[in-house]
C-alpha positions in Angstrom: -20.5 -52.9 31.8 -21.4 -49.0 31.5 -20.6 -47.6 28.3 -16.8 -45.5 28.6 -17.2 -41.8 29.2 -17.4 -40.3 25.6 -13.8 -38.1 24.9 -14.1 -34.8 25.2 -11.2 -32.3 24.2 -10.8 -28.9 25.6 -12.0 -25.9 23.1 -8.5 -24.0 22.9 -9.2 -20.5 21.1 -8.3 -20.2 17.6 -7.7 -16.9 16.7 -4.2 -17.2 18.5 -1.6 -19.6 17.7 -1.2 -22.9 19.9 0.6 -22.1 23.2 3.2 -24.5 22.6 4.5 -25.0 26.0 2.2 -23.4 28.3 0.6 -25.7 31.1 -2.0 -23.8 32.5 -4.9 -22.9 30.3 -7.9 -20.5 31.2 -11.7 -19.6 30.5 -11.8 -16.8 27.5 -15.8 -17.1 27.1 -15.6 -18.9 23.9 -13.0 -21.0 24.8 -9.7 -21.8 26.8 -6.3 -19.3 26.1 -2.7 -19.4 27.9 -3.1 -18.8 32.0 0.6 -16.7 31.5 2.9 -16.7 28.8 5.8 -15.4 30.9 4.2 -15.0 34.6 1.4 -11.9 35.4 4.3 -9.3 36.8 5.8 -9.8 34.0 3.3 -9.2 31.5 1.2 -6.9 33.8 4.6 -4.7 33.4 4.2 -4.5 29.6 1.8 -1.8 29.1 3.7 0.4 31.0 6.7 -0.1 30.0 6.6 -1.6 26.3 4.2 -3.7 24.9 1.6 -6.6 25.0 -0.4 -8.3 22.8 -3.8 -10.1 23.6 -6.8 -11.4 22.1 -9.8 -9.9 22.9 -12.0 -12.6 20.0 -13.1 -15.0 22.7 -14.6 -12.2 25.0 -16.9 -10.6 22.0 -19.3 -10.8 20.2 -19.6 -9.0 16.8 -23.2 -7.8 15.9 -23.2 -6.4 12.7 -26.3 -3.9 11.6 -27.0 -2.7 8.2 -29.6 -0.5 7.3 -31.8 2.9 7.3 -33.1 2.6 11.2 -29.7 1.3 12.3 -28.8 4.4 13.6 -32.1 5.2 14.4 -32.1 2.1 17.0 -28.8 2.8 18.5 -30.1 6.4 19.3 -33.1 4.7 20.9 -31.4 2.4 23.4 -27.9 4.2 24.4 -27.7 6.6 26.6 -25.0 8.3 24.1 -25.4 11.1 21.7 -25.4 10.5 17.8 -25.9 13.9 17.4 -22.2 14.2 16.0 -20.5 10.5 14.7 -18.8 10.0 11.7 -18.2 7.1 9.5 -15.1 5.9 10.8 -15.3 6.7 14.2 -15.9 4.5 17.3 -18.5 5.3 20.5 -18.5 3.1 23.9 -21.5 2.7 24.2 -23.9 2.1 27.4 -27.5 0.3 27.2 -29.8 0.5 29.8 -33.1 -0.8 31.1 -35.9 1.5 31.9 -34.5 1.5 35.5 -31.3 2.9 34.3 -29.4 0.1 35.4 -27.5 -1.1 33.0 -27.4 -4.2 30.4 -24.6 -4.3 28.4 -21.8 -1.9 26.8 -19.4 -1.7 24.2 -17.7 -0.4 21.3 -19.7 0.9 18.4 -18.0 1.1 14.8 -19.5 3.1 11.9 -18.4 1.7 8.9 -21.0 3.8 6.6 -24.2 5.6 6.4 -26.5 2.7 7.5 -23.4 0.7 8.5 -22.7 -0.7 12.1 -20.4 -3.6 13.9 -20.7 -3.5 17.8 -18.7 -5.3 20.2 -19.5 -6.8 23.4 -21.1 -9.7 25.0 -24.3 -8.8 27.4 -24.5 -5.2 25.4 -24.4 -7.4 21.7 -27.1 -10.0 23.5 -29.1 -7.4 24.8 -29.4 -5.5 21.9 -30.3 -8.7 19.7 -33.5 -9.1 21.9 -34.5 -5.4 21.5 -33.8 -5.6 17.6 -36.2 -8.5 17.6 -39.1 -6.7 19.5 -39.3 -3.4 17.2 -39.9 -2.4 13.4 -36.8 -1.5 12.5 -35.6 -1.3 8.8 -32.1 -3.2 9.3 -30.8 -6.5 8.9 -28.2 -8.3 11.3 -25.4 -10.5 10.9 -23.4 -12.4 13.7 -19.8 -11.5 13.0 -18.3 -13.4 15.7 -17.1 -16.5 14.2 -15.4 -14.6 11.2 -13.4 -11.7 13.0 -10.6 -12.0 15.1 -9.5 -8.9 17.5 -6.2 -8.3 18.7 -5.1 -5.4 21.1 -1.7 -3.9 20.8 -1.5 -1.7 23.8 1.7 0.4 25.4 4.7 3.1 25.0 6.0 1.1 22.1 2.8 -0.1 20.4 3.0 2.6 17.6 6.3 1.3 16.7 6.2 -2.6 16.6 2.9 -1.9 14.1 4.3 0.6 11.6 7.7 -0.8 11.6 5.7 -4.8 10.8 3.7 -3.1 8.4 5.9 0.0 7.0 3.1 1.9 7.0 2.1 5.0 9.1 -0.6 4.8 12.1 -0.5 8.6 13.3 -3.1 9.4 11.1 -5.7 7.3 13.0 -7.1 9.5 16.0 -8.2 7.9 19.7 -11.3 6.2 18.8 -11.8 6.2 15.6 -10.3 3.3 12.8 -9.3 2.8 9.3 -7.7 -0.5 7.1 -4.0 -0.7 7.4 -2.2 -4.3 5.7 0.9 -6.5 6.1 1.5 -7.7 3.3 -1.7 -9.8 1.8 -3.4 -9.4 4.9 -6.2 -6.0 5.1 -7.1 -5.5 9.1 -8.7 -2.5 10.6 -6.9 -0.3 13.2 -8.6 1.3 15.7 -6.8 3.5 18.6 -8.3 3.1 21.8 -6.4 2.2 25.3 -8.0 -0.4 27.0 -4.6 -0.3 29.0 -4.4 3.5 29.7 -2.1 3.8 27.6 -0.9 4.2 24.3 -2.8 1.2 22.2 -4.5 0.1 19.4 -7.2 -2.7 18.5 -7.0 -4.6 15.4 -9.7 -6.0 13.4 -9.5 -8.5 10.6 -10.5 -11.9 9.1 -10.4 -14.4 12.0 -8.2 -17.0 8.9 -5.4 -14.2 9.0 -5.4 -14.3 12.7 -2.8 -16.6 13.0 0.0 -14.8 10.9 -0.7 -11.6 12.0 0.0 -12.6 15.6 2.7 -13.6 15.0 4.1 -11.7 12.8 3.4 -8.5 15.4 5.5 -10.9 17.9 7.9 -11.7 15.7 8.2 -7.7 15.2 7.7 -7.0 19.0 10.3 -8.9 20.4 13.3 -6.6 19.7 11.3 -3.7 21.7 9.8 -6.4 24.7 6.4 -7.4 23.5 4.9 -9.8 25.5 1.8 -12.4 24.8 -0.8 -11.1 27.2 -2.1 -14.3 28.9 -5.8 -14.3 31.1 -4.4 -14.3 34.5 -3.0 -10.6 34.0 -5.4 -9.5 31.1 -8.0 -7.9 33.9 -5.0 -6.0 35.8 -5.6 -3.2 33.5 -9.5 -2.7 33.8 -8.8 -2.0 37.8 -5.7 0.1 37.3 -7.2 2.4 34.6 -10.7 1.7 35.3 -12.9 -0.5 33.2 -15.5 -2.0 34.8 -16.3 -5.0 33.0 -19.3 -7.4 33.5 -19.0 -10.4 34.7 -16.4 -9.5 37.2 -17.8 -5.8 38.5 -21.3 -5.6 37.6 -24.2 -7.8 36.8 -26.4 -6.8 33.9 -29.3 -6.2 34.8 -31.1 -9.3 32.8 -33.1 -10.4 36.1 -35.0 -6.5 36.8 -38.9 -7.1 36.7 -39.1 -4.4 33.8 -37.7 -6.8 31.2 -38.9 -10.1 33.1 -39.5 -11.8 29.9 -36.3 -11.0 28.6 -35.1 -12.2 31.6 -36.6 -15.5 31.6 -35.4 -15.9 28.0 -31.7 -15.9 28.6 -32.0 -18.1 31.7 -33.8 -20.5 30.1 -32.3 -21.0 26.6 -28.7 -19.9 27.5 -28.4 -21.1 31.0 -24.4 -21.0 31.1 -24.6 -17.8 29.4 -26.2 -16.9 32.7 -25.0 -18.2 35.2 -21.5 -16.9 33.6 -22.7 -12.9 34.3 -24.4 -13.5 37.4 -22.3 -15.7 40.1 -21.1 -13.4 42.6 -19.4 -14.0 45.9 -17.5 -11.9 48.6 -18.3 -10.2 52.7 -21.3 -8.2 50.3 -24.8 -10.6 50.7 -27.1 -8.8 48.5 -30.6 -9.6 48.9 -30.7 -10.4 45.6 -28.8 -10.4 42.8 -30.1 -6.8 42.0 -27.9 -5.2 43.8 -25.8 -5.4 41.6 -26.9 -4.0 39.0 -25.9 -0.5 38.4 -26.4 2.9 36.8 -23.6 4.2 34.2 -23.8 7.3 37.0 -22.4 4.7 39.6 -19.8 2.6 36.8 -18.2 5.8 35.9 -20.2 6.4 32.7 -22.0 9.8 33.7 -20.0 11.5 30.9 -21.3 9.5 28.3 -24.8 10.2 29.5 -26.4 13.3 26.8 -30.2 14.1 27.2 -30.4 15.1 23.2 -32.8 12.0 22.5 -34.9 9.9 24.4 -33.6 6.4 25.2 -34.3 3.6 27.5 -33.9 4.7 31.4 -33.8 8.6 30.5 -35.9 9.5 33.6 -34.5 8.0 35.8 -30.9 8.4 34.6 -31.6 12.6 34.4 -32.5 12.4 37.9 -29.3 10.7 39.4 -27.4 12.7 37.3 -28.9 15.4 38.8 -28.2 14.1 42.0 -25.6 11.1 42.1 -25.4 9.2 45.2 -22.9 7.0 44.2 -20.1 7.2 42.6 -16.8 4.9 41.5 -14.2 5.3 43.4 -10.9 3.5 43.5 -10.1 2.1 47.0 -6.1 1.7 47.9 -6.2 -1.5 50.4 -3.6 -1.3 53.7 -0.2 -3.2 53.2 -0.4 -4.7 56.8 -3.7 -5.8 56.6 -3.5 -7.5 53.5 -0.7 -9.1 54.3 -1.9 -10.5 57.3 -4.5 -12.5 55.1 -1.7 -13.8 53.4 0.2 -14.8 56.7 -2.7 -16.2 58.6 -1.9 -19.9 55.6 1.1 -19.8 58.1 -0.6 -19.8 61.1 -2.1 -22.6 63.4 -6.3 -22.2 62.8 -8.2 -21.5 60.0 -6.9 -18.6 57.4 -8.5 -15.8 55.9 -10.1 -16.5 52.6 -7.4 -17.0 50.0 -6.9 -12.9 48.0 -6.0 -15.0 44.4 -3.3 -13.3 42.6 -3.1 -10.8 40.7 -7.1 -11.0 41.4 -9.9 -13.3 41.0 -11.2 -14.2 36.8 -14.1 -13.5 34.6 -17.0 -15.4 35.1 -17.6 -14.2 39.0 -18.5 -10.5 40.6 -16.3 -10.5 43.9 -18.3 -8.0 45.9 -17.1 -6.9 49.6 -18.6 -4.7 52.0 -17.1 -1.3 52.5 -17.6 0.2 55.7 -17.4 3.8 57.6 -18.8 4.7 60.9 -21.7 2.2 61.9 -23.4 1.4 58.7 -21.9 0.0 54.4 -21.4 3.2 52.6 -20.0 1.2 49.3 -19.4 -2.2 47.8 -15.6 -2.7 46.9 -15.0 -5.0 43.2 -12.2 -6.6 41.1 -9.7 -6.5 44.8 -6.3 -6.8 42.5 -2.8 -6.7 42.7 -0.6 -4.4 40.6 2.6 -4.9 41.0 3.2 -1.9 39.2 2.2 -0.1 42.4 3.2 -2.3 44.9 0.0 -2.4 46.2 -3.6 -3.8 46.8 -6.4 -2.2 45.0 -10.2 -2.2 44.1 -12.8 -0.2 42.4 -15.5 0.7 44.5 -19.5 2.1 44.2 -19.8 4.0 47.1 -22.2 6.5 48.0 -21.1 10.5 46.7 -20.4 12.0 50.3 -17.7 9.5 51.2 -15.9 10.0 47.5 -13.5 12.8 48.1 -9.6 10.9 47.9 -8.1 10.3 51.0 -11.2 9.7 52.5 -10.3 6.4 55.2 -12.7 3.0 54.6 -13.1 -0.2 55.5 -12.9 -3.5 53.2 -14.4 -6.6 55.1 -12.9 -9.2 53.7 -13.9 -13.0 54.0 -17.3 -14.5 52.2 -19.6 -15.5 55.2 -18.8 -18.9 56.2 -14.7 -17.9 56.0 -13.0 -16.3 58.4 -13.2 -12.5 58.1 -11.2 -9.7 58.7 -11.3 -5.7 58.2 -8.8 -4.4 56.2 -8.3 -0.6 56.4 -8.7 1.5 52.9 -8.3 4.8 51.6 -10.5 6.7 49.2 -8.0 7.4 45.2 -9.4 8.4 42.4 -10.5 6.2 39.7 -8.7 6.1 37.0 -5.6 5.2 39.6 -3.3 5.1 37.2 -2.6 8.1 35.0 -4.7 8.1 31.4 -1.9 8.5 28.7 -4.3 6.8 26.2 -4.5 10.0 24.1 -0.8 10.8 24.1 0.4 13.0 20.5 1.7 10.5 18.6 3.5 12.9 16.4 5.8 13.9 19.2 7.1 10.8 18.9 9.8 9.6 17.1 9.7 8.8 13.6 9.3 4.9 12.8 9.6 4.5 9.1 
């Protein structure tokens, strides 16, 4: 008789309280979290109408870098300028290979003259490799398991946090951070806005995560706060145009100029490599490298500064001077989209399902974008926005087709499925109005 299989338990995300009454879970990278707490429509409206609290702890690695060469290291691997980078400031940094393709990106926070925290996933993996290759006088510490990262985003976020802590958050400027507290729990608050709205990211000791989460939820209940589940979590990345690894692009880990790194990652962490490199859709790349994109193609050209030497500089100088492709939003035709859903109610084989509101992390869904007689772009992150009542997507498109109002066609349906041509219109990226930098001193006083 064969032995009984060893029992397994689902590794729930530990940084939020156990989701009582939740029957569906979703992969959140380093654990499983609630697929939805109320429903994805309700939760996706929260950052426009009230606010949400969401857990980014399991999606991000956290690397602390201290030492005399810490700033020199980031200066040599990031496209960003560090000519001005104050203690208490944060930057969205982009790391590339020599060919100017994105290896990873994330948030770098400066705690002191020689003290930095980098939060990312592919970006941290690549940064760790680069540090190991070159003689940098730094100390590196993995703080992933020790830290929680919560986001409180939306027009009521400031009110909820101030009423909870009885402390002012108005002195924390955009992309700056400072320390605040609730009772004896101390945490850092970074003002950013990943939902494209006023918002804050909270960093603290993981042992304090559950009580602080519950306190924020309780303080926010009178103001309509929602707990953000996995299903709605990535909607704002499309509305507000925040391209994300494993859903919008494949990090260039398998590029020939970093072959040793790519082979090491594939061999040492096959689940990680699989997670960031899986793709599907009507676009059939000759190789995964066709889903490697540059910062210009992903909408980050403004972050590239040529005041220092960095990996990929030569390639990006040429691309910034004459961009070949840029990032836009596509608005998909409602009647054509409706026909995809209607095919489920007709005899015969239906079109490929459009998951609502969008597909999850760990799969780059890339569709051909056509105009005239050929392909002019790649649609990414198809997403239903209940706020706009439209199907939208990001799109890396030929620069000559990027003017808002330009008509294109998306080919929907992976090879092996019935395929449908869907009319689409080019729109700006971000699609939703950017309200991240709202003047908080113009808002009512809450304490």
